[in-house]
VEXMARTOR-288420 format. One line per 5 residues: their letters; for each residue x, y, z of C-alpha. Coordinates in steps of 0.25 Angstrom, whole numbers, plus 5000, padded with zeros to 4 digits. Layout:
a> X,Y,Z  ...
//
This chain:
makpv> 5131,4914,5071  5134,4899,5074  5121,4895,5082  5113,4898,5071  5122,4890,5062
nsfrk> 5122,4879,5070  5108,4879,5071  5105,4880,5058  5113,4867,5056  5106,4861,5065
vltgm> 5093,4862,5058  5098,4859,5046  5104,4846,5051  5090,4842,5058  5083,4846,5042
qllgk> 5093,4837,5036  5091,4826,5047  5076,4828,5047  5077,4826,5030  5084,4812,5033
lgpsl> 5077,4806,5043  5062,4812,5042  5053,4820,5052  5053,4816,5066  5040,4808,5070
qrrsf> 5038,4822,5080  5038,4830,5067  5029,4820,5058  5020,4822,5070  5019,4835,5072
vfflf> 5018,4837,5056  5006,4827,5057  4999,4834,5067  5003,4849,5061  4995,4843,5047
fliav> 4983,4839,5056  4983,4853,5063  4983,4859,5048  4973,4851,5045  4963,4854,5056
msgll> 4967,4869,5055  4962,4867,5041  4950,4862,5043  4947,4871,5053  4949,4882,5044
lilfs> 4940,4876,5034  4929,4875,5045  4931,4888,5049  4931,4894,5034  4917,4885,5030
tgvfs> 4911,4891,5042  4914,4905,5037  4921,4909,5051  4932,4917,5042  4919,4924,5036
vernk> 4912,4929,5047  4916,4943,5046  4914,4942,5029  4900,4937,5033  4898,4949,5044
frifl> 4903,4960,5034  4894,4955,5023  4882,4955,5031  4887,4967,5035  4887,4972,5021
qnelg> 4874,4968,5018  4867,4974,5031  4874,4988,5028  4870,4986,5012  4857,4982,5014
haaqs> 4853,4992,5023  4861,5003,5015  4856,4999,5003  4841,4999,5006  4842,5013,5013
veqey> 4851,5019,5001  4840,5013,4991  4828,5019,5000  4833,5033,5004  4837,5036,4988
gvlsv> 4825,5031,4983  4819,5041,4992  4826,5052,4988  4825,5046,4973  4810,5049,4975
egvll> 4810,5061,4983  4818,5068,4973  4810,5065,4962  4797,5069,4969  4806,5082,4972
aerls> 4810,5084,4959  4795,5083,4955  4791,5093,4965  4802,5104,4961  4799,5101,4946
kqiei> 4785,5108,4949  4790,5118,4959  4798,5124,4949  4789,5122,4936  4780,5130,4948
tldtf> 4789,5142,4950  4792,5144,4938  4779,5145,4932  4779,5156,4943  4790,5163,4934
glnpa> 4782,5159,4920  4793,5150,4918  4794,5136,4912  4804,5124,4916  4812,5127,4904
dlknn> 4813,5142,4907  4821,5140,4921  4836,5140,4914  4831,5154,4909  4826,5160,4922
pqcle> 4837,5160,4932  4830,5171,4940  4818,5161,4943  4828,5151,4951  4830,5156,4964
pllgq> 4814,5156,4966  4812,5143,4961  4823,5136,4969  4817,5144,4981  4803,5137,4977
tvgll> 4809,5124,4976  4817,5125,4990  4806,5120,4998  4804,5106,4991  4819,5104,4993
raale> 4819,5107,5007  4808,5098,5008  4814,5087,5001  4825,5087,5008  4821,5088,5022
knkss> 4812,5076,5018  4822,5068,5013  4836,5061,5018  4846,5069,5008  4857,5077,5011
gvflt> 4851,5088,5001  4841,5092,4990  4845,5099,4978  4838,5108,4966  4845,5109,4954
lnatv> 4839,5119,4942  4841,5118,4928  4847,5131,4928  4856,5142,4935  4854,5156,4942
npsli> 4865,5162,4931  4865,5157,4920  4874,5167,4914  4885,5162,4923  4897,5154,4917
taess> 4894,5141,4927  4878,5141,4924  4879,5130,4915  4884,5122,4928  4876,5130,4939
raglf> 4862,5127,4942  4853,5134,4951  4846,5125,4963  4845,5121,4977  4853,5111,4986
lknme> 4848,5109,5001  4856,5101,5010  4853,5094,5021  4863,5094,5030  4857,5082,5039
pnvin> 4852,5074,5028  4852,5061,5037  4840,5068,5045  4827,5072,5040  4824,5084,5048
itfpt> 4811,5093,5046  4814,5101,5057  4829,5106,5057  4832,5103,5044  4847,5106,5039
irllk> 4846,5109,5025  4856,5119,5019  4857,5125,5005  4869,5122,4996  4864,5126,4984
gpisi> 4854,5137,4979  4851,5153,4980  4855,5158,4995  4841,5165,4993  4835,5153,4995
arqed> 4843,5149,5006  4839,5161,5015  4824,5159,5010  4824,5146,5015  4833,5148,5028
ldllp> 4844,5138,5022  4859,5139,5026  4869,5137,5014  4880,5127,5015  4894,5132,5014
qwqme> 4895,5126,5000  4882,5133,4996  4881,5136,4980  4871,5145,4972  4868,5134,4961
fsvqp> 4874,5119,4957  4885,5117,4949  4881,5106,4938  4889,5099,4928  4886,5088,4917
gdfff> 4885,5074,4924  4881,5078,4936  4868,5077,4945  4860,5088,4938  4864,5086,4923
tting> 4864,5070,4924  4849,5072,4930  4846,5081,4920  4851,5073,4909  4843,5061,4914
atesd> 4830,5068,4914  4832,5076,4900  4836,5061,4893  4823,5052,4899  4808,5055,4900
lplsr> 4807,5047,4912  4799,5051,4925  4807,5058,4936  4806,5047,4945  4815,5040,4935
lyywd> 4825,5052,4932  4832,5054,4945  4847,5051,4946  4857,5051,4959  4869,5057,4957
pgclm> 4880,5049,4964  4892,5056,4973  4888,5068,4967  4896,5082,4973  4890,5094,4970
tgcyn> 4900,5107,4970  4901,5112,4982  4896,5100,4988  4906,5092,4998  4899,5081,5000
kamll> 4896,5070,4989  4880,5066,4987  4871,5058,4979  4860,5067,4972  4847,5063,4968
capli> 4843,5070,4956  4830,5071,4950  4826,5080,4937  4816,5092,4938  4808,5090,4927
asdgt> 4797,5101,4924  4783,5098,4918  4789,5101,4905  4800,5092,4906  4809,5102,4907
iigvc> 4822,5098,4918  4821,5109,4927  4834,5103,4936  4837,5092,4946  4833,5090,4961
gfevs> 4837,5078,4971  4842,5075,4983  4857,5073,4989  4862,5061,4996  4875,5066,5002
amlfk> 4887,5058,5005  4885,5063,5020  4871,5058,5021  4873,5044,5013  4885,5041,5023
lqhtp> 4874,5044,5035  4864,5036,5029  4873,5023,5025  4884,5022,5032  4885,5007,5037
asspy> 4881,5003,5051  4893,5002,5062  4899,4989,5061  4912,4982,5063  4916,4988,5048
traft> 4918,5001,5051  4924,5005,5037  4912,5000,5029  4903,5009,5021  4892,5011,5011
mlapl> 4894,5017,4997  4882,5020,4987  4889,5021,4973  4887,5021,4959  4888,5007,4953
vdntl> 4894,5007,4939  4899,4995,4933  4901,4987,4946  4909,4997,4953  4905,5007,4964
dtsra> 4909,5021,4960  4914,5026,4972  4917,5039,4967  4902,5044,4967  4898,5035,4980
lyagh> 4893,5039,4993  4897,5033,5006  4894,5029,5020  4904,5025,5031  4916,5024,5033
faaap> 4921,5033,5022  4937,5032,5025  4934,5017,5019  4926,5021,5007  4933,5024,4994
sgddg> 4939,5036,4990  4943,5043,4978  4933,5051,4967  4932,5041,4955  4933,5027,4963
flsik> 4926,5015,4962  4924,5001,4968  4924,4989,4959  4914,4979,4964  4920,4965,4965
npvag> 4913,4952,4966  4909,4947,4980  4915,4939,4988  4907,4931,5000  4896,4942,4997
ifsyv> 4905,4955,4997  4909,4963,4988  4923,4967,4985  4923,4983,4979  4938,4989,4974
spngt> 4943,5003,4972  4952,5007,4961  4963,5009,4972  4961,4994,4975  4953,4997,4988
iysgl> 4944,4985,4991  4930,4986,4998  4921,4974,5002  4907,4976,5004  4892,4975,4996
hhdin> 4885,4983,4988  4871,4984,4983  4865,4991,4970  4856,5003,4974  4846,5007,4964
lypkg> 4844,5022,4965  4834,5023,4953  4822,5017,4948  4822,5008,4935  4820,5014,4921
svfsg> 4827,5028,4927  4837,5036,4920  4848,5032,4929  4845,5018,4933  4857,5015,4927
nqwal> 4865,5021,4938  4869,5010,4947  4870,5011,4963  4877,5003,4973  4877,5004,4989
avlip> 4889,4996,4995  4894,4993,5009  4909,4993,5008  4922,4990,5018  4936,4991,5014
nrdla> 4941,4977,5010  4954,4979,5020  4943,4982,5032  4935,4970,5030  4949,4961,5027
vkfir> 4953,4967,5042  4941,4964,5048  4939,4949,5043  4953,4948,5048  4950,4952,5061
qsrpi> 4938,4944,5062  4946,4930,5058  4958,4934,5065  4954,4925,5078  4952,4915,5070
qilll> 4966,4916,5064  4972,4917,5077  4963,4905,5083  4967,4898,5072  4982,4901,5073
alfif> 4982,4897,5088  4975,4884,5084  4986,4881,5075  4997,4886,5084  4991,4875,5094
gvgaa> 4991,4866,5085  5004,4866,5079  5008,4866,5094  4999,4854,5098  5004,4846,5086
allsr> 5020,4848,5089  5017,4843,5104  5007,4832,5099  5018,4826,5091  5029,4827,5102
rhvap> 5021,4821,5111  5014,4811,5100  5028,4807,5096  5035,4808,5109  5033,4794,5114
vvdal> 5038,4787,5100  5050,4796,5101  5053,4793,5114  5052,4777,5111  5061,4778,5099
rkvkt> 5072,4785,5108  5070,4773,5118  5070,4764,5107  5083,4772,5101  5090,4771,5115
gkvth> 5087,4757,5118  5078,4761,5130  5066,4755,5126  5065,4748,5140  5062,4760,5147
hkktn> 5051,4765,5138  5038,4770,5146  5025,4768,5140  5019,4780,5132  5006,4772,5132
iqeid> 5008,4772,5116  5005,4757,5113  5015,4758,5101  5025,4763,5108  5025,4755,5120
dlmaf> 5024,4742,5112  5036,4745,5103  5044,4750,5117  5040,4736,5123  5044,4729,5111
latqd> 5057,4735,5110  5061,4734,5125  5056,4719,5125  5066,4718,5114  5076,4726,5120
esdal> 5077,4716,5131  5077,4704,5123  5089,4709,5116  5095,4712,5130  5094,4699,5133
esdal> 5099,4693,5122  5111,4702,5123  5115,4699,5138  5112,4684,5134  5123,4687,5123
lvqae> 5133,4695,5134  5130,4683,5143  5134,4672,5135  5146,4680,5131  5152,4680,5144
emtqi> 5148,4667,5148  5158,4664,5137  5171,4658,5141  5180,4661,5130  5177,4677,5126
splvq> 5188,4686,5124  5190,4697,5133  5187,4707,5121  5174,4700,5120  5172,4700,5134
sfien> 5173,4715,5134  5164,4718,5123  5153,4710,5130  5156,4717,5144  5156,4731,5134
vktls> 5143,4727,5128  5136,4728,5141  5138,4744,5144  5130,4745,5130  5116,4755,5132
paern> 5103,4748,5127  5103,4755,5114  5118,4753,5111  5115,4738,5115  5105,4738,5104
vfely> 5113,4742,5094  5124,4731,5098  5115,4720,5097  5111,4724,5086  5126,4723,5081
lqgyt> 5125,4709,5087  5114,4705,5079  5122,4709,5066  5115,4723,5062  5120,4735,5056
akeit> 5120,4749,5062  5110,4753,5050  5102,4740,5054  5102,4744,5068  5098,4759,5064
dklci> 5085,4754,5057  5083,4742,5069  5084,4752,5081  5078,4765,5073  5090,4773,5076
sinti> 5099,4782,5068  5113,4779,5064  5117,4789,5071  5112,4782,5083  5119,4770,5079
kthnk> 5133,4776,5078  5131,4782,5092  5127,4768,5097  5139,4763,5090  5149,4772,5096
riyyk> 5145,4769,5110  5145,4753,5107  5159,4755,5101  5163,4763,5114  5157,4753,5124
lnvss> 5161,4741,5118  5176,4746,5115  5174,4743,5100  5178,4753,5089  5169,4748,5078
rkell> 5157,4740,5073  5165,4730,5067  5173,4729,5080  5160,4728,5088  5155,4717,5077
lyvkm> 5169,4709,5079  5164,4709,5095  5151,4704,5090  5156,4693,5082  5166,4688,5094
iqgen> 5154,4688,5104  5145,4680,5093  5158,4670,5091  5158,4668,5106  5144,4665,5106
hktad> 5144,4656,5094  5157,4650,5101  5150,4647,5115  5139,4641,5106  5149,4632,5102
dad> 5154,4627,5114  5143,4626,5119  5136,4616,5108
//
């Protein structure tokens, strides 16, 4: 326990001494080199920042986003544009086919609801058109929903609609020779007739409700007199009853020649098909993903979006959204309600022609990555530079310590020799100022020594010197050079304080020299020492008078 206390006391004493005497020359030199090193490192960091070394990874990421977004946006606009055109053409063909079939029954389009017995034959006549359209286009399904039900007397008749839904099990491949088409909704008799397998989720009819794809399309066509090419509707993130996969539906109204709206038809783009077509290319950003979502008030509606890429990184939740923040260095930030931040770029997607009923519905395609992943990537990229800068700084501190010590060593050595009075034994340091100073001091010491020796010789030659003075003079010869310097200054009348200033030594050193001088000269105090000095000086004056 005593050792730590003693160590602490030594440190405290050293700090107090440092406060009184000020920092040493070596410490001053080290601080100077350290400040110089900091200035150099600051300049180096400024150069690195100005040249964009630390933003290389961010620039790479921005280029990756631009390339992926540009490719995906062009592909989405082209593919969805083709499906929009094909959907309108399909609606026109189905409307004609349905009118022809109704005419064979002697019915008008308006009589469709009241004649459920003709629905199955009518659907049988349209399956060929639906199948041909599905095999021709890259879509996951094609559907026809009539504004009628097979059994109007059922309780669920208001939410049930007859129709057909054909699913393509390999939507990313157009395979005319071996099509993989299954029946999801529609009469079983048609499946037998067309040799179609039923999906496990098969249902007889569509379940519809206000606000869904069916009623939204019907209402839009009812309230407008625009041509069919301005009436189609893209339903976002639709999940039909019995389906297990989200999808976007292109919905085009079936309008008879007399203006009656018979139903709705269109294509399905499933989440799986979107993923197969628009997953970001292989890159170091493994958790990047593409998202097609409705754009509402500068937010992306993630609850009705389609995703392609790393699903684990995509936003979760059925009622979520991403708020778009201002870009930094050309990269946008997207913040979810739970605080998760994504970085990326987005591009507005125009799915409707100008002046169409639903042209006010905005869509955006975004390529995103979790901000945390991006931060880790940036840190890893800059880590070698950070390690190098840290190593340079540590090396610089060590070099500053070594240089300050080597730089100050000759000065400290010269001062030590001056304190001990060994300037005559000084070796050249090849530092002009120090060598000149030491040569000058050595000359001064030789001159003072000669004067002191002459004085002692003169004192010895005095015939009437008391034994005490004679003994004192003999003892003076035993003084060391440093002690002799102090003694000679006493002879010249200097005080102890003045000697410390002249010899550049501390008062403690003077006290040490005094003790040794008192001991060697056999005196007990400075007063007695000065008395002997006066006696010698008196003898000198007496001798000089006798000589005269």
